[in-house]
C-alpha positions as CSV (number, residue, x, y, z in Angstrom):
1,M,0.1,0.0,-0.1
2,Q,1.3,3.2,-0.9
3,R,1.5,6.6,1.2
4,L,-1.4,9.0,0.9
5,K,0.0,12.1,-0.9
6,F,-1.5,16.2,-1.3
7,E,0.1,18.9,-3.1
8,M,-0.6,21.8,-5.0
9,W,1.6,24.0,-7.2
10,K,1.0,26.8,-10.1
11,D,0.9,25.6,-13.4
12,R,2.2,27.4,-16.6
13,D,-0.7,29.1,-17.0
14,G,-0.9,30.6,-13.5
15,N,-4.2,28.1,-12.7
16,I,-3.8,26.5,-9.0
17,M,-4.2,23.2,-8.8
18,S,-3.8,20.2,-6.1
19,R,-3.0,16.4,-7.1
20,F,-4.2,13.8,-3.8
21,T,-3.2,10.4,-4.6
22,D,-4.8,7.3,-2.3
23,G,-3.2,4.2,-0.9
24,K,-3.9,2.4,-3.6
25,G,-1.5,4.5,-6.0
26,R,-4.5,6.4,-7.5
27,S,-4.3,10.6,-8.7
28,T,-6.7,12.9,-9.2
29,D,-6.0,16.7,-10.1
30,S,-8.3,19.4,-9.1
31,Y,-8.4,23.4,-10.2
32,W,-8.6,25.8,-7.3
33,S,-9.9,29.2,-8.6
34,S,-9.5,31.2,-5.5
35,P,-8.1,29.0,-2.8
36,P,-9.5,29.4,0.4
37,A,-6.6,29.6,3.8
38,S,-8.4,26.5,5.3
39,I,-10.8,23.7,3.7
40,D,-11.6,22.3,7.5
41,H,-15.1,24.1,7.5
42,V,-16.3,21.6,4.2
43,G,-18.4,19.0,4.9
44,P,-17.1,15.5,4.2
45,E,-19.3,15.4,1.1
46,Y,-17.2,18.5,-0.1
47,L,-14.2,16.6,-1.5
48,P,-15.1,13.1,-3.1
49,Q,-17.7,15.3,-5.5
50,P,-15.8,14.7,-9.4
51,H,-14.7,18.3,-9.5
52,R,-12.2,17.7,-6.3
53,H,-10.9,14.7,-5.5
54,P,-13.4,11.3,-6.0
55,N,-10.5,9.2,-4.8
56,C,-11.0,10.6,-1.5
57,G,-13.1,7.7,0.1
58,N,-13.5,8.1,3.5
59,A,-12.4,10.1,6.9
60,R,-8.9,9.3,6.9
61,H,-8.6,10.4,3.3
62,D,-10.6,14.2,4.3
63,A,-8.6,14.8,7.3
64,F,-5.1,14.1,6.1
65,I,-6.0,16.5,3.2
66,K,-7.6,19.0,5.5
67,Q,-4.0,18.9,7.0
68,R,-1.8,19.0,4.2
69,Y,-3.9,21.2,2.8
70,K,-3.3,23.5,5.1
71,E,0.3,24.0,4.8
72,E,0.3,23.6,0.9
73,V,-1.7,26.7,0.2
74,V,0.8,28.7,2.5
75,K,3.6,27.9,-0.2
76,V,1.2,28.1,-3.1
77,R,-0.1,31.8,-2.2
78,E,3.7,32.8,-1.5
79,F,4.7,31.5,-4.8
80,Q,1.8,33.7,-5.9
81,G,2.9,37.1,-3.8
82,S,6.6,36.8,-5.9
83,A,5.4,36.7,-9.3
84,S,4.7,39.3,-11.6
């Protein structure tokens, strides 16, 4: 079984993207038009939606993504602020 992985980046067109890889190695990408500082407020039905990360299949995945999101969104925003 692989480890869970969540990352965010700014693509070459300036879009903010995220990728979640579940324990079976399945990855999904998601576009964030205006990422909030935290997604702790969203319910368990939000992340598994087809436009987010449909491979988010349980409470462990949900908690992992929410924690990593807070860490990753800071990096993306810092990068955005330094970009011209």
